[in-house]
C-alpha positions, 0 to 999 in steps of 0.5 A: 443326636447326642450332646456329647459329640456336640460337646466335643466338636465343640471344643475342637480349635478352629482351623485358624486357631491351630498355631496361631500366636497373637501379635501386637500390631504396627504402630507406624507406617515404616514398621508395616513395610517392614513386615511386608515382603518386597514382591520383585517386578510388582513394585516399580519405582517412579523412574522406571514408570517414566521410562515405560511411559515415554517408550509407550508415546514414542511408539504411538509417534511411529505408529502414526507416522507410518499410518499417514506419511510424513507431512508436506513441509514448506513449499512441497505437496502432499502425496498425490497433489499437484504442485501449486502454479504461481500466478502471472503478474497483470501487466501495469497499463501503458502510460500514454505519450505526453502531449506536444505543442503541435498537437494543438491550434492556439491562440489567445484573448485580448488583454484585459485588466483592472488595477494592478495586474493584467491577463488573458486566455489562452486556447487550445484545440487537439488537431483531428489527427493527432492521437491520443496524449495526456497533459501531466505536470505544469506548463511554462509561462514566459513573457517576452519584450519584442527585444526578446528579453524576459519579463517574467516566467511562471507556471499554470497549475498542474494539469493531469487529464487525456486528450482526444482528437477535436477536444479544447482546453482553455487556460486563464493568465495573470501577470501582477505588479509590474513596477519596471520601466514599459516594456519594449512592445509589442510583448509576446507570451509564450507557453511550453508543455510539460514535457516538450521543449517547443515554446508556443508564441501568443501574441494578444491582438490588443498588445501595442495598447497595454499599458503599466502606470496602474499595475503596479502594487508596490516595488517591494513586491515580486512580479508574477505570471501564473495560470490555471489548470487546462480546463475543458473548453466549448471555445475554438481558437481564432484565426 
C-alpha cells in the first residue's frame, strides 16, 4: 500500500470538523433553555395537561353509563327485576273479654285472725257454662255494716291470668287496725272484679261473732283492708 495515500487521508478533515467552531458550554439552566429552540405542539403547559386529563375522565364515565345503563335510584328496581313487595304486618292477637262476677260461683270462709287483724278466704270457681275470659288488674274490696255504711275499702294485688271453665281461685283478705266503734252487725264483705261494676256480697258464716276489742293497734294508724291476687285453688265454693 502507498504510504503517501495514507498520510493524505489522515490529513483530510473529518465530516464533523468541517465548519465546526468551538463554543463555551452554558453556565446556567436558563442559558441552556435559551439555546434550545421551542417546538410548538410537543411541549404543553400544565393547564393543557389538566384539561386533557379531565376530558379523558369524562369520556370514561360516559362509556361506563352507555355500557351498563343508569343505576336504579332509591325505591326503584333495576332493569329486568321485579318490584319489591311490602310485607303484610301480622295483626295483633285479639284481647280476651274481661271476666265478670256472673262467670263465677262465690263463697267465703269464716273470719279468723289474731291480735290487731281479722281475715278470711274468698273462693271463686268459674262456671262450666262460661266462655274463657281474662282477669287483669286489681279487684276492689269493701266492708259495710248492716246499715250499708262503708267501714273501709281496699284492693287485692294485681292479677293477670286467663280463666277457663271449671277453674277455681282463692283470695286471702285481711282487715287490720279497727279503732272505731263496734260496727252494726252483720258485716258484709263485697268484691268487685277489675273492669266490672257488679259487687259480689260475701257474708262470713260467723259475722255475728266478730269482736273488735283487740283489733286496734293505734288510733294514729288508719284501718286497712287488702287482699292477695287470684291464686289457683283446688277448693270448691261452699253452698
